[in-house]
C-alpha positions in Angstrom: -1.1 -55.3 -15.9 -1.7 -54.3 -19.2 1.3 -54.4 -21.5 2.9 -51.3 -22.7 2.8 -50.5 -26.4 6.0 -49.8 -28.0 6.9 -47.1 -31.0 8.1 -50.2 -32.8 4.6 -51.8 -32.7 2.9 -48.4 -34.0 5.5 -48.2 -36.7 4.8 -51.4 -37.9 1.0 -51.2 -37.8 1.3 -47.8 -39.6 3.7 -49.3 -42.1 6.6 -46.6 -41.3 10.1 -46.6 -40.0 10.4 -46.1 -36.2 12.2 -42.9 -36.8 9.3 -41.4 -38.8 6.9 -42.7 -36.2 9.0 -40.8 -33.6 9.3 -37.9 -35.4 5.4 -37.6 -35.5 4.5 -38.6 -32.1 7.5 -36.1 -30.5 5.8 -33.2 -32.6 9.2 -32.8 -34.3 9.5 -30.6 -37.7 9.7 -32.8 -40.6 8.8 -33.1 -44.2 6.4 -36.0 -43.5 3.0 -35.8 -45.4 -0.2 -34.7 -43.8 -1.9 -38.0 -44.6 1.0 -40.3 -43.2 1.3 -38.1 -39.8 -2.7 -38.7 -39.4 -2.2 -42.4 -40.0 0.4 -42.7 -37.2 -1.5 -40.6 -34.9 -4.6 -42.6 -35.5 -2.5 -45.9 -35.2 -1.3 -44.9 -31.7 -4.6 -43.6 -30.6 -6.2 -46.9 -31.3 -3.2 -49.0 -29.7 -3.3 -46.5 -27.0 0.4 -45.6 -27.2 1.7 -43.7 -24.7 5.1 -41.7 -25.4 7.7 -42.9 -22.9 8.9 -39.5 -21.4 11.9 -41.4 -19.6 13.3 -42.7 -23.1 12.5 -39.4 -24.8 14.5 -37.6 -22.2 17.5 -39.7 -22.9 17.5 -39.0 -26.3 16.7 -35.5 -26.4 18.6 -34.3 -23.1 15.5 -32.8 -22.1 12.6 -33.9 -19.8 9.9 -31.2 -20.7 9.3 -30.7 -17.0 9.5 -27.3 -15.3 9.2 -26.8 -11.3 7.7 -24.1 -9.6 8.3 -23.4 -5.7 5.7 -20.9 -4.2 5.9 -19.7 -0.6 2.2 -20.0 0.0 -0.1 -21.5 -2.2 -3.3 -20.3 -0.4 -2.3 -16.8 -1.1 -4.7 -15.7 -3.8 -1.8 -13.8 -6.0 0.5 -16.8 -5.6 -2.5 -19.2 -6.5 -3.5 -17.2 -9.7 0.0 -16.9 -10.7 0.5 -20.7 -10.6 -2.6 -21.3 -12.7 -1.3 -18.9 -15.3 2.5 -20.4 -15.2 0.7 -23.6 -15.7 -1.1 -22.4 -18.7 2.2 -21.0 -20.3 4.1 -24.3 -19.8 1.4 -26.4 -21.0 1.0 -24.0 -24.2 4.8 -24.5 -24.8 4.6 -28.3 -24.6 6.0 -28.6 -20.7 4.4 -30.0 -17.5 4.7 -27.7 -14.6 5.3 -29.2 -11.0 4.4 -27.1 -8.4 5.5 -27.2 -4.6 4.7 -25.0 -1.5 7.5 -24.1 0.6 5.2 -22.6 3.6 7.7 -19.6 3.6 10.2 -21.8 5.2 13.9 -21.6 4.0 14.8 -25.4 5.0 11.8 -26.8 2.9 12.5 -24.7 0.0 16.1 -25.7 0.0 15.1 -29.5 0.2 12.3 -28.7 -2.7 15.0 -27.3 -4.7 17.3 -30.3 -4.5 14.5 -32.7 -5.2 13.6 -30.8 -8.3 16.8 -30.6 -9.6 17.4 -34.3 -9.0 14.6 -35.1 -11.0 16.5 -33.7 -14.0 13.7 -30.8 -14.7 14.9 -28.7 -17.6 14.0 -25.3 -15.6 12.8 -23.9 -12.2 10.8 -21.0 -11.3 11.2 -19.8 -7.7 9.4 -17.2 -5.6 11.8 -17.3 -2.5 10.7 -17.8 0.9 10.8 -15.0 3.7 13.8 -16.6 5.1 15.8 -16.5 2.1 15.6 -12.7 2.5 18.3 -13.2 5.3 19.9 -16.3 4.1 20.9 -14.9 0.4 24.3 -16.5 0.5 23.0 -20.0 0.9 20.6 -19.3 -1.8 23.1 -17.7 -4.0 25.3 -21.0 -3.7 22.3 -23.3 -4.2 21.2 -21.6 -7.5 24.9 -21.4 -8.9 25.4 -24.9 -8.3 22.2 -25.8 -10.2 22.7 -27.7 -13.4 19.5 -26.4 -14.8 18.4 -22.5 -15.0 16.4 -20.7 -12.5 14.4 -17.7 -12.7 13.1 -15.8 -9.8 9.5 -14.1 -9.8 8.1 -11.3 -7.8 10.1 -11.5 -4.8 13.3 -10.0 -6.3 15.6 -9.7 -3.4 18.0 -12.2 -5.0 17.7 -10.9 -8.7 21.6 -10.1 -8.5 21.8 -14.1 -8.1 20.0 -14.8 -11.4 17.3 -13.7 -13.7 14.2 -12.1 -11.8 10.8 -10.9 -13.1 8.5 -8.9 -11.1 6.7 -5.5 -10.6 7.8 -2.2 -9.8 6.5 -2.1 -6.0 7.5 1.4 -5.3 5.6 2.7 -8.4 2.8 1.0 -7.1 2.8 2.8 -3.7 3.1 6.0 -5.5 0.2 5.2 -7.7 -2.1 4.6 -4.5 -1.0 7.6 -2.8 -1.5 9.8 -5.6 -4.9 8.7 -6.1 -5.7 9.4 -2.3 -3.9 12.9 -2.4 -6.0 13.6 -5.5 -9.1 13.0 -3.5 -8.1 15.2 -1.1 -7.4 13.1 1.8 -5.1 14.5 4.4 -5.0 11.8 7.1 -3.7 8.3 6.0 -3.3 4.8 7.0 -1.0 1.9 5.6 -1.3 -1.9 6.3 2.1 -3.6 5.4 2.7 -7.2 4.6 4.9 -9.3 6.8 7.8 -7.1 8.2 10.5 -8.9 6.5 8.6 -8.6 3.3 10.8 -6.5 0.7 7.6 -6.2 -1.6 5.3 -4.8 0.9 8.1 -2.6 2.4 8.8 -1.3 -1.0 5.2 -0.6 -1.6 4.9 1.2 1.7 7.9 3.2 1.1 6.4 4.4 -2.3 3.4 5.2 -0.5 5.0 7.3 2.2 7.5 8.8 0.2 4.9 10.2 -2.0 3.0 11.6 0.9 6.1 13.1 2.3 7.1 14.8 -1.2 3.4 16.3 -0.8 4.3 17.6 2.6 1.7 15.4 4.5 2.8 15.8 8.3 4.3 12.6 9.9 1.5 12.8 12.7 -1.4 12.4 10.0 -0.1 9.0 9.0 -0.4 5.9 10.6 1.7 2.6 9.6 0.7 -1.1 10.8 2.3 -4.3 10.3 -0.1 -6.7 8.6 0.2 -10.5 7.5 -0.9 -10.6 3.7 -3.9 -12.2 4.9 -7.7 -11.2 5.6 -7.1 -11.3 9.3 -4.2 -8.6 8.8 -6.7 -6.2 7.4 -9.5 -7.1 9.9 -7.5 -6.9 13.0 -5.8 -3.5 12.0 -9.0 -2.1 11.2 -10.1 -0.6 14.7 -6.7 1.0 15.1 -7.3 2.8 11.9 -10.6 3.8 13.0 -9.2 5.0 16.2 -6.6 7.1 14.5 -9.4 8.9 12.3 -8.0 8.2 9.0 -10.0 8.9 5.8 -8.3 6.7 3.7 -6.3 3.4 3.8 -3.9 1.7 1.7 -3.2 -2.1 2.1 -0.5 -3.8 0.6 -2.7 -6.8 -0.8 -6.3 -7.1 -1.7 -6.9 -9.9 0.9 -6.1 -7.5 3.8 -8.2 -4.7 2.2 -11.1 -7.1 2.1 -10.5 -8.0 5.9 -10.5 -4.2 6.7 -13.7 -3.6 4.8 -15.3 -6.5 6.5 -14.7 -4.9 9.8 -15.3 -1.3 9.2 -18.9 -2.7 7.8 -19.3 -4.4 11.3 -18.3 -0.9 13.1 -21.0 0.9 10.8 -18.2 2.8 8.9 -19.4 3.3 5.3 -16.8 2.8 2.7 -16.2 4.9 0.7 -18.2 7.6 2.2 -16.5 7.7 5.7 -13.1 6.0 4.4 -11.6 5.1 1.4 -9.5 2.0 0.7 -7.1 1.1 -1.7 -5.6 -2.5 -2.3 -2.7 -4.1 -4.1 -2.8 -6.9 -6.5 -6.3 -6.9 -8.3 -6.9 -10.6 -7.6 -10.5 -10.0 -6.5 -12.3 -10.0 -9.9 -10.3 -12.9 -10.9 -11.8 -14.9 -8.0 -15.2 -13.9 -8.7 -15.7 -11.8 -5.4 -18.1 -9.1 -5.7 -16.2 -6.1 -4.2 -15.3 -3.6 -6.8 -12.0 -2.7 -5.1 -9.8 0.2 -6.2 -6.4 -1.3 -6.3 -2.9 -1.4 -7.8 -3.1 -4.3 -10.3 -0.1 -6.7 -10.9 -1.0 -8.4 -14.0 -0.5 -12.1 -13.3 -0.8 -13.1 -16.9 1.7 -10.6 -17.9 4.3 -11.8 -15.3 3.7 -15.6 -16.0 4.4 -14.9 -19.9 7.5 -12.9 -19.0 8.9 -15.2 -16.4 8.2 -18.2 -18.8 9.9 -16.5 -21.6 12.9 -15.5 -19.6 13.3 -19.2 -18.4 12.9 -20.7 -22.0 15.5 -18.4 -23.5 17.9 -20.1 -21.0 16.7 -23.4 -21.5 17.0 -23.2 -25.2 20.7 -22.1 -24.8 21.2 -24.8 -22.4 22.2 -22.4 -19.4 23.0 -24.0 -16.1 22.4 -22.3 -13.0 25.9 -20.9 -13.0 25.2 -19.3 -16.2 22.2 -17.7 -15.0 24.1 -16.2 -12.2 26.3 -14.4 -14.3 23.4 -13.1 -16.5 21.2 -11.6 -13.4 19.0 -9.4 -15.8 16.1 -8.0 -13.7 12.7 -7.0 -15.6 10.4 -4.7 -13.7 6.8 -4.7 -14.9 4.6 -1.6 -14.2 1.8 -1.8 -12.1 -1.6 -0.2 -12.8 -4.1 1.7 -10.8 -7.7 0.0 -11.4 -10.3 2.1 -10.5 -13.4 0.5 -8.3 -16.0 1.7 -5.8 -13.9 2.1 -2.6 -12.2 5.6 -3.2 -14.3 8.9 -2.9 -13.6 12.6 -2.2 -12.4 12.9 1.4 -15.0 13.9 3.9 -15.3 17.6 4.7 -15.8 16.6 8.5 -14.4 14.0 10.5 
């Protein structure tokens, strides 16, 4: 086993004090000249010196570690958001640990406990579906946390601590207005998981806008989905049988599934049926379909979430402090035009 080079050895080789070497190698503000800083870094590189994070944490009372718990890492939106959050953390000198809760409250609770036990500086949490019905338990765990916690996207617990997400009702309204302006009068909507507040709120905004424009209830079909490709694919036959001229899916993946099934049925898009998705993750993953969709800008969400957490880290807030703050930041989604919406067909 190779012996670990110490900070003292780097300082001796660079002919500086240990304190000076520590300031430079830990990127601390100082008045040390640039030539001296460069000499210290050159020596550290030549000796293969690695900063002892545990020792630094004892001195600074911070580990520079952030944890992110996501409910489904295979979900394209969460995968993209995780990547953007990792970039934000790295840019600011922090390392991000990512774990998947599989939308299970028991696993989520264990992950939160394990991460907090590792003395992380902060936790970013996208709650599991199960936490929607177990808010008291989640509140207790957040309030007992010694590190700050910020909730992202699924804001059902935003009264527990700070939360950052998008205005889902507005997103549903944007989709409805686009289809109404295209002359459609027979609508279908595929929601996400039945317990998903985000999907239900998007659907509510969509249906509320149709109601405000006096669209008859018997001209609207609402179907349960699952946020996966199969959810859109499996629901497409019912949409076709209903005779809908347009379809709103509560995420892009279900929209892609519906498109695939419609093509198998010989239904042309958008000539026979118009489709709007939600998230705008298709382009980010290099897929060729130019889907009309409601965009949730993951880069903006990641940036705002990080800034919110970092403010608490700077003030050394505990979970309890966050619980008293409970600020909610709602970002505005945007409609992105693609090739999947056209004027309603004259005959159906």
